[in-house]
N, CA, C and O atoms as CSV, one atom per row, in Angstrom:
chain,resi,resn,atom,element,x,y,z
A,1,UNK,N,N,91.355,59.473,78.685
A,1,UNK,CA,C,92.598,59.025,79.239
A,1,UNK,C,C,93.789,59.710,78.573
A,1,UNK,O,O,94.682,60.213,79.255
A,2,UNK,N,N,93.800,59.728,77.264
A,2,UNK,CA,C,94.922,60.308,76.560
A,2,UNK,C,C,95.024,61.796,76.804
A,2,UNK,O,O,96.116,62.362,76.853
A,3,UNK,N,N,93.880,62.416,76.954
A,3,UNK,CA,C,93.895,63.866,77.234
A,3,UNK,C,C,94.478,64.136,78.610
A,3,UNK,O,O,95.170,65.141,78.769
A,4,UNK,N,N,94.244,63.312,79.602
A,4,UNK,CA,C,94.828,63.494,80.951
A,4,UNK,C,C,96.344,63.336,80.894
A,4,UNK,O,O,97.074,64.103,81.521
A,5,UNK,N,N,96.817,62.341,80.141
A,5,UNK,CA,C,98.254,62.146,80.020
A,5,UNK,C,C,98.901,63.355,79.293
A,5,UNK,O,O,99.949,63.863,79.690
A,6,UNK,N,N,98.240,63.773,78.242
A,6,UNK,CA,C,98.754,64.907,77.464
A,6,UNK,C,C,98.824,66.169,78.337
A,6,UNK,O,O,99.790,66.930,78.272
A,7,UNK,N,N,97.782,66.375,79.154
A,7,UNK,CA,C,97.785,67.567,80.045
A,7,UNK,C,C,98.957,67.438,81.067
A,7,UNK,O,O,99.656,68.416,81.332
A,8,UNK,N,N,99.157,66.243,81.623
A,8,UNK,CA,C,100.257,66.067,82.614
A,8,UNK,C,C,101.602,66.281,81.952
A,8,UNK,O,O,102.489,66.884,82.557
A,9,UNK,N,N,101.781,65.809,80.733
A,9,UNK,CA,C,103.042,65.995,80.033
A,9,UNK,C,C,103.269,67.467,79.762
A,9,UNK,O,O,104.369,67.985,79.954
A,10,UNK,N,N,102.208,68.143,79.310
A,10,UNK,CA,C,102.325,69.587,79.020
A,10,UNK,C,C,102.625,70.391,80.291
A,10,UNK,O,O,103.361,71.377,80.256
A,11,UNK,N,N,102.039,69.949,81.418
A,11,UNK,CA,C,102.313,70.615,82.701
A,11,UNK,C,C,103.772,70.458,83.094
A,11,UNK,O,O,104.409,71.414,83.537
A,12,UNK,N,N,104.302,69.245,82.930
A,12,UNK,CA,C,105.712,68.993,83.230
A,12,UNK,C,C,106.620,69.817,82.327
A,12,UNK,O,O,107.612,70.383,82.787
A,13,UNK,N,N,106.282,69.883,81.047
A,13,UNK,CA,C,107.111,70.662,80.115
A,13,UNK,C,C,107.059,72.128,80.494
A,13,UNK,O,O,108.092,72.798,80.461
A,14,UNK,N,N,105.877,72.662,80.858
A,14,UNK,CA,C,105.723,74.051,81.195
A,14,UNK,C,C,106.505,74.366,82.490
A,14,UNK,O,O,107.179,75.393,82.560
A,15,UNK,N,N,106.424,73.515,83.486
A,15,UNK,CA,C,107.164,73.741,84.731
A,15,UNK,C,C,108.662,73.683,84.482
A,15,UNK,O,O,109.412,74.506,85.008
A,16,UNK,N,N,109.095,72.736,83.699
A,16,UNK,CA,C,110.493,72.607,83.314
A,16,UNK,C,C,110.996,73.880,82.591
A,16,UNK,O,O,112.097,74.364,82.851
A,17,UNK,N,N,110.176,74.389,81.703
A,17,UNK,CA,C,110.534,75.576,80.948
A,17,UNK,C,C,110.601,76.794,81.872
A,17,UNK,O,O,111.507,77.620,81.755
A,18,UNK,N,N,109.655,76.899,82.772
A,18,UNK,CA,C,109.665,78.032,83.750
A,18,UNK,C,C,110.906,77.966,84.646
A,18,UNK,O,O,111.554,78.983,84.893
A,19,UNK,N,N,111.229,76.768,85.126
A,19,UNK,CA,C,112.400,76.586,85.974
A,19,UNK,C,C,113.687,76.906,85.204
A,19,UNK,O,O,114.590,77.541,85.748
A,20,UNK,N,N,113.773,76.469,83.941
A,20,UNK,CA,C,114.953,76.776,83.154
A,20,UNK,C,C,115.112,78.254,82.930
A,20,UNK,O,O,116.210,78.798,83.044
A,21,UNK,N,N,113.971,78.927,82.599
A,21,UNK,CA,C,114.005,80.359,82.404
A,21,UNK,C,C,114.450,81.091,83.653
A,21,UNK,O,O,115.208,82.059,83.581
A,22,UNK,N,N,113.962,80.614,84.833
A,22,UNK,CA,C,114.344,81.245,86.118
A,22,UNK,C,C,115.855,81.075,86.366
A,22,UNK,O,O,116.534,82.024,86.759
A,23,UNK,N,N,116.364,79.876,86.135
A,23,UNK,CA,C,117.800,79.649,86.350
A,23,UNK,C,C,118.653,80.485,85.443
A,23,UNK,O,O,119.667,81.042,85.863
A,24,UNK,N,N,118.225,80.578,84.137
A,24,UNK,CA,C,118.983,81.368,83.210
A,24,UNK,C,C,118.967,82.858,83.565
A,24,UNK,O,O,119.976,83.550,83.425
A,25,UNK,N,N,117.807,83.342,84.025
A,25,UNK,CA,C,117.706,84.768,84.367
A,25,UNK,C,C,118.544,85.077,85.595
A,25,UNK,O,O,119.134,86.154,85.676
A,26,UNK,N,N,118.614,84.144,86.570
A,26,UNK,CA,C,119.470,84.328,87.755
A,26,UNK,C,C,120.945,84.346,87.363
A,26,UNK,O,O,121.726,85.159,87.857
A,27,UNK,N,N,121.308,83.428,86.461
A,27,UNK,CA,C,122.711,83.388,86.025
A,27,UNK,C,C,123.105,84.658,85.268
A,27,UNK,O,O,124.215,85.163,85.435
A,28,UNK,N,N,122.206,85.167,84.448
A,28,UNK,CA,C,122.501,86.346,83.678
A,28,UNK,C,C,122.502,87.608,84.537
A,28,UNK,O,O,123.197,88.577,84.229
A,29,UNK,N,N,121.724,87.590,85.607
A,29,UNK,CA,C,121.671,88.788,86.438
A,29,UNK,C,C,122.969,89.045,87.226
A,29,UNK,O,O,123.202,90.171,87.667
A,30,UNK,N,N,123.785,88.052,87.401
A,30,UNK,CA,C,125.088,88.243,88.051
A,30,UNK,C,C,125.015,88.071,89.564
A,30,UNK,O,O,126.016,88.298,90.243
A,31,UNK,N,N,123.902,87.690,90.101
A,31,UNK,CA,C,123.807,87.540,91.565
A,31,UNK,C,C,124.747,86.413,92.053
A,31,UNK,O,O,125.462,86.555,93.045
A,32,UNK,N,N,124.713,85.325,91.334
A,32,UNK,CA,C,125.566,84.203,91.713
A,32,UNK,C,C,127.043,84.582,91.569
A,32,UNK,O,O,127.857,84.297,92.447
A,33,UNK,N,N,127.371,85.226,90.450
A,33,UNK,CA,C,128.754,85.630,90.192
A,33,UNK,C,C,129.240,86.566,91.308
A,33,UNK,O,O,130.378,86.469,91.766
A,34,UNK,N,N,128.347,87.475,91.734
A,34,UNK,CA,C,128.715,88.428,92.777
A,34,UNK,C,C,128.986,87.657,94.096
A,34,UNK,O,O,129.958,87.953,94.791
A,35,UNK,N,N,128.132,86.674,94.436
A,35,UNK,CA,C,128.364,85.912,95.656
A,35,UNK,C,C,129.635,85.082,95.592
A,35,UNK,O,O,130.356,84.941,96.579
A,36,UNK,N,N,129.897,84.532,94.400
A,36,UNK,CA,C,131.151,83.773,94.240
A,36,UNK,C,C,132.357,84.649,94.442
A,36,UNK,O,O,133.324,84.249,95.091
A,37,UNK,N,N,132.305,85.876,93.875
A,37,UNK,CA,C,133.435,86.792,94.055
A,37,UNK,C,C,133.606,87.202,95.510
A,37,UNK,O,O,134.734,87.343,95.984
A,38,UNK,N,N,132.491,87.397,96.232
A,38,UNK,CA,C,132.582,87.739,97.652
A,38,UNK,C,C,133.230,86.585,98.438
A,38,UNK,O,O,134.035,86.830,99.337
A,39,UNK,N,N,132.889,85.342,98.108
A,39,UNK,CA,C,133.483,84.198,98.776
A,39,UNK,C,C,134.998,84.115,98.469
A,39,UNK,O,O,135.817,83.842,99.346
A,40,UNK,N,N,135.321,84.356,97.222
A,40,UNK,CA,C,136.768,84.335,96.803
A,40,UNK,C,C,137.578,85.363,97.581
A,40,UNK,O,O,138.670,85.074,98.070
A,41,UNK,N,N,137.020,86.572,97.689
A,41,UNK,CA,C,137.701,87.632,98.394
A,41,UNK,C,C,137.842,87.301,99.866
A,41,UNK,O,O,138.865,87.601,100.482
A,42,UNK,N,N,136.798,86.673,100.439
A,42,UNK,CA,C,136.892,86.296,101.853
A,42,UNK,C,C,138.011,85.290,102.090
A,42,UNK,O,O,138.776,85.411,103.047
A,43,UNK,N,N,138.098,84.298,101.212
A,43,UNK,CA,C,139.144,83.277,101.376
A,43,UNK,C,C,140.532,83.890,101.093
A,43,UNK,O,O,141.514,83.544,101.749
A,44,UNK,N,N,140.595,84.798,100.116
A,44,UNK,CA,C,141.857,85.461,99.800
A,44,UNK,C,C,142.343,86.265,100.973
A,44,UNK,O,O,143.533,86.248,101.289
A,45,UNK,N,N,141.411,86.997,101.649
A,45,UNK,CA,C,141.765,87.750,102.815
A,45,UNK,C,C,142.306,86.835,103.929
A,45,UNK,O,O,143.306,87.141,104.578
A,46,UNK,N,N,141.619,85.715,104.125
A,46,UNK,CA,C,142.051,84.782,105.159
A,46,UNK,C,C,143.441,84.214,104.809
A,46,UNK,O,O,144.290,84.080,105.691
A,47,UNK,N,N,143.668,83.889,103.562
A,47,UNK,CA,C,144.945,83.360,103.121
A,47,UNK,C,C,146.058,84.400,103.305
A,47,UNK,O,O,147.140,84.083,103.798
A,48,UNK,N,N,145.777,85.629,102.908
A,48,UNK,CA,C,146.748,86.709,103.074
A,48,UNK,C,C,147.048,86.959,104.566
A,48,UNK,O,O,148.192,87.187,104.959
A,49,UNK,N,N,145.982,86.909,105.379
A,49,UNK,CA,C,146.177,87.087,106.844
A,49,UNK,C,C,147.065,86.010,107.428
A,49,UNK,O,O,147.978,86.299,108.200
A,50,UNK,N,N,146.797,84.763,107.058
A,50,UNK,CA,C,147.583,83.655,107.539
A,50,UNK,C,C,149.040,83.765,107.091
A,50,UNK,O,O,149.950,83.507,107.880
A,51,UNK,N,N,149.266,84.140,105.851
A,51,UNK,CA,C,150.651,84.289,105.378
A,51,UNK,C,C,151.365,85.431,106.078
A,51,UNK,O,O,152.556,85.336,106.372
A,52,UNK,N,N,150.639,86.512,106.346
A,52,UNK,CA,C,151.236,87.660,107.114
A,52,UNK,C,C,151.616,87.210,108.499
A,52,UNK,O,O,152.667,87.611,108.999
A,53,UNK,N,N,150.799,86.386,109.146
A,53,UNK,CA,C,151.097,85.911,110.502
A,53,UNK,C,C,152.351,85.066,110.440
A,53,UNK,O,O,153.216,85.190,111.307
A,54,UNK,N,N,152.474,84.204,109.431
A,54,UNK,CA,C,153.689,83.358,109.306
A,54,UNK,C,C,154.928,84.220,109.073
A,54,UNK,O,O,155.995,83.937,109.618
A,55,UNK,N,N,154.791,85.251,108.282
A,55,UNK,CA,C,155.941,86.120,108.045
A,55,UNK,C,C,156.341,86.859,109.311
A,55,UNK,O,O,157.528,87.028,109.588
A,56,UNK,N,N,155.339,87.305,110.088
A,56,UNK,CA,C,155.623,88.014,111.372
A,56,UNK,C,C,156.298,87.082,112.305
A,56,UNK,O,O,157.226,87.496,113.000
A,57,UNK,N,N,155.885,85.810,112.371
A,57,UNK,CA,C,156.521,84.860,113.282
A,57,UNK,C,C,157.967,84.619,112.866
A,57,UNK,O,O,158.842,84.518,113.726
A,58,UNK,N,N,158.235,84.525,111.576
A,58,UNK,CA,C,159.581,84.341,111.099
A,58,UNK,C,C,160.461,85.539,111.438
A,58,UNK,O,O,161.603,85.367,111.862
A,59,UNK,N,N,159.943,86.744,111.255
A,59,UNK,CA,C,160.658,87.931,111.622
A,59,UNK,C,C,160.984,87.952,113.110
A,59,UNK,O,O,162.082,88.333,113.516
A,60,UNK,N,N,160.023,87.541,113.904
A,60,UNK,CA,C,160.216,87.486,115.346
A,60,UNK,C,C,161.314,86.463,115.696
A,60,UNK,O,O,162.144,86.726,116.566
A,61,UNK,N,N,161.322,85.323,115.035
A,61,UNK,CA,C,162.405,84.346,115.294
A,61,UNK,C,C,163.774,84.873,114.885
A,61,UNK,O,O,164.777,84.649,115.562
A,62,UNK,N,N,163.788,85.599,113.725
A,62,UNK,CA,C,165.061,86.174,113.263
A,62,UNK,C,C,165.595,87.192,114.239
A,62,UNK,O,O,166.796,87.240,114.507
A,63,UNK,N,N,164.689,88.021,114.780
A,63,UNK,CA,C,165.117,89.027,115.779
A,63,UNK,C,C,165.654,88.336,117.024
A,63,UNK,O,O,166.661,88.771,117.584
A,64,UNK,N,N,164.995,87.261,117.469
A,64,UNK,CA,C,165.480,86.562,118.656
A,64,UNK,C,C,166.861,85.947,118.378
A,64,UNK,O,O,167.729,85.959,119.251
A,65,UNK,N,N,167.063,85.418,117.185
A,65,UNK,CA,C,168.355,84.808,116.855
A,65,UNK,C,C,169.435,85.879,116.769
A,65,UNK,O,O,170.566,85.644,117.193
A,66,UNK,N,N,169.110,87.039,116.233
A,66,UNK,CA,C,170.109,88.113,116.152
A,66,UNK,C,C,170.456,88.570,117.573
A,66,UNK,O,O,171.627,88.782,117.889
A,67,UNK,N,N,169.440,88.722,118.427
A,67,UNK,CA,C,169.718,89.165,119.783
A,67,UNK,C,C,170.566,88.110,120.507
A,67,UNK,O,O,171.451,88.449,121.293
A,68,UNK,N,N,170.292,86.860,120.240
A,68,UNK,CA,C,171.041,85.774,120.902
A,68,UNK,C,C,172.510,85.816,120.389
A,68,UNK,O,O,173.448,85.691,121.176
A,69,UNK,N,N,172.689,85.992,119.082
A,69,UNK,CA,C,174.033,85.983,118.561
A,69,UNK,C,C,174.859,87.212,118.955
A,69,UNK,O,O,176.087,87.138,119.014
A,70,UNK,N,N,174.212,88.307,119.216
A,70,UNK,CA,C,174.944,89.484,119.603
A,70,UNK,C,C,175.104,89.654,121.112
A,70,UNK,O,O,175.683,90.629,121.593
A,71,UNK,N,N,174.588,88.704,121.819
A,71,UNK,CA,C,174.671,88.795,123.320
A,71,UNK,C,C,176.123,88.535,123.759
A,71,UNK,O,O,176.902,87.897,123.051
A,72,UNK,N,N,176.449,89.044,124.930
A,72,UNK,CA,C,177.793,88.898,125.527
A,72,UNK,C,C,178.120,87.440,125.742
A,72,UNK,O,O,179.243,87.009,125.482
A,73,UNK,N,N,177.157,86.680,126.210
A,73,UNK,CA,C,177.385,85.237,126.468
A,73,UNK,C,C,177.769,84.501,125.201
A,73,UNK,O,O,178.674,83.666,125.225
A,74,UNK,N,N,177.103,84.790,124.097
A,74,UNK,CA,C,177.378,84.169,122.837
A,74,UNK,C,C,178.772,84.571,122.351
A,74,UNK,O,O,179.525,83.746,121.832
A,75,UNK,N,N,179.103,85.857,122.528
A,75,UNK,CA,C,180.423,86.317,122.105
A,75,UNK,C,C,181.537,85.627,122.913
A,75,UNK,O,O,182.564,85.251,122.349
A,76,UNK,N,N,181.341,85.463,124.195
A,76,UNK,CA,C,182.355,84.814,125.035
A,76,UNK,C,C,182.486,83.337,124.650
A,76,UNK,O,O,183.593,82.800,124.658
A,77,UNK,N,N,181.385,82.679,124.316
A,77,UNK,CA,C,181.436,81.283,123.893
A,77,UNK,C,C,182.182,81.138,122.578
A,77,UNK,O,O,182.981,80.219,122.404
A,78,UNK,N,N,181.918,82.043,121.666
A,78,UNK,CA,C,182.662,82.000,120.396
A,78,UNK,C,C,184.162,82.347,120.565
A,78,UNK,O,O,185.021,81.807,119.867
A,79,UNK,N,N,184.435,83.229,121.476
A,79,UNK,CA,C,185.803,83.609,121.735
A,79,UNK,C,C,186.580,82.429,122.259
A,79,UNK,O,O,187.735,82.223,121.886
A,80,UNK,N,N,185.941,81.633,123.142
A,80,UNK,CA,C,186.634,80.440,123.668
A,80,UNK,C,C,186.925,79.448,122.503
A,80,UNK,O,O,188.012,78.873,122.430
A,81,UNK,N,N,185.958,79.266,121.619
A,81,UNK,CA,C,186.190,78.374,120.461
A,81,UNK,C,C,187.303,78.908,119.602
A,81,UNK,O,O,188.132,78.133,119.124
A,82,UNK,N,N,187.351,80.204,119.390
A,82,UNK,CA,C,188.380,80.832,118.565
A,82,UNK,C,C,189.759,80.661,119.224
A,82,UNK,O,O,190.748,80.325,118.571
A,83,UNK,N,N,189.784,80.904,120.533
A,83,UNK,CA,C,191.088,80.750,121.245
A,83,UNK,C,C,191.611,79.328,121.173
A,83,UNK,O,O,192.809,79.096,121.006
A,84,UNK,N,N,190.663,78.352,121.306
A,84,UNK,CA,C,191.117,76.947,121.226
A,84,UNK,C,C,191.623,76.629,119.838
A,84,UNK,O,O,192.581,75.871,119.685
A,85,UNK,N,N,190.998,77.194,118.828
A,85,UNK,CA,C,191.378,76.881,117.470
A,85,UNK,C,C,192.690,77.582,117.066
A,85,UNK,O,O,193.551,76.950,116.455
A,86,UNK,N,N,192.857,78.890,117.400
A,86,UNK,CA,C,193.953,79.659,116.907
A,86,UNK,C,C,194.962,80.045,118.022
A,86,UNK,O,O,196.090,80.444,117.731
A,87,UNK,N,N,194.567,79.929,119.213
A,87,UNK,CA,C,195.440,80.318,120.317
A,87,UNK,C,C,195.197,81.747,120.759
A,87,UNK,O,O,194.482,82.489,120.086
A,88,UNK,N,N,195.786,82.150,121.890
A,88,UNK,CA,C,195.566,83.479,122.432
A,88,UNK,C,C,196.285,84.570,121.641
A,88,UNK,O,O,195.970,85.747,121.822
A,89,UNK,N,N,197.217,84.235,120.791
A,89,UNK,CA,C,197.971,85.259,120.057
A,89,UNK,C,C,197.063,86.067,119.087
A,89,UNK,O,O,197.319,87.242,118.821
A,90,UNK,N,N,196.013,85.420,118.574
A,90,UNK,CA,C,195.168,86.068,117.600
A,90,UNK,C,C,193.834,86.469,118.247
A,90,UNK,O,O,192.836,86.622,117.542
A,91,UNK,N,N,193.804,86.629,119.486
A,91,UNK,CA,C,192.587,86.943,120.235
A,91,UNK,C,C,192.088,88.344,119.885
A,91,UNK,O,O,192.876,89.245,119.596
A,92,UNK,N,N,190.746,88.510,119.917
A,92,UNK,CA,C,190.136,89.793,119.639
A,92,UNK,C,C,190.230,90.689,120.870
A,92,UNK,O,O,190.110,91.908,120.744
A,93,UNK,N,N,190.435,90.133,122.030
A,93,UNK,CA,C,190.490,90.923,123.304
A,93,UNK,C,C,191.819,91.524,123.516
A,93,UNK,O,O,192.035,92.206,124.518
């Protein structure tokens, strides 16, 4: 009986040692580190892409606002406000 228990314990210890050695060898080989770096780069690319899209949308909004502010209709509207405030004597026209 004791020999069977001893053999089972030794088998468990041997399997545990083999598994530990396998894990350590995988960690030292750099395979996991390489995969982690690939995942980081993938997420970094996605983050950079998303931020570039947001910047492009902001630039597009700025262009639309500039076009709106420089339009003839906007100028006439501001001219009316200016005329009401200062009178026709100081008009730009």
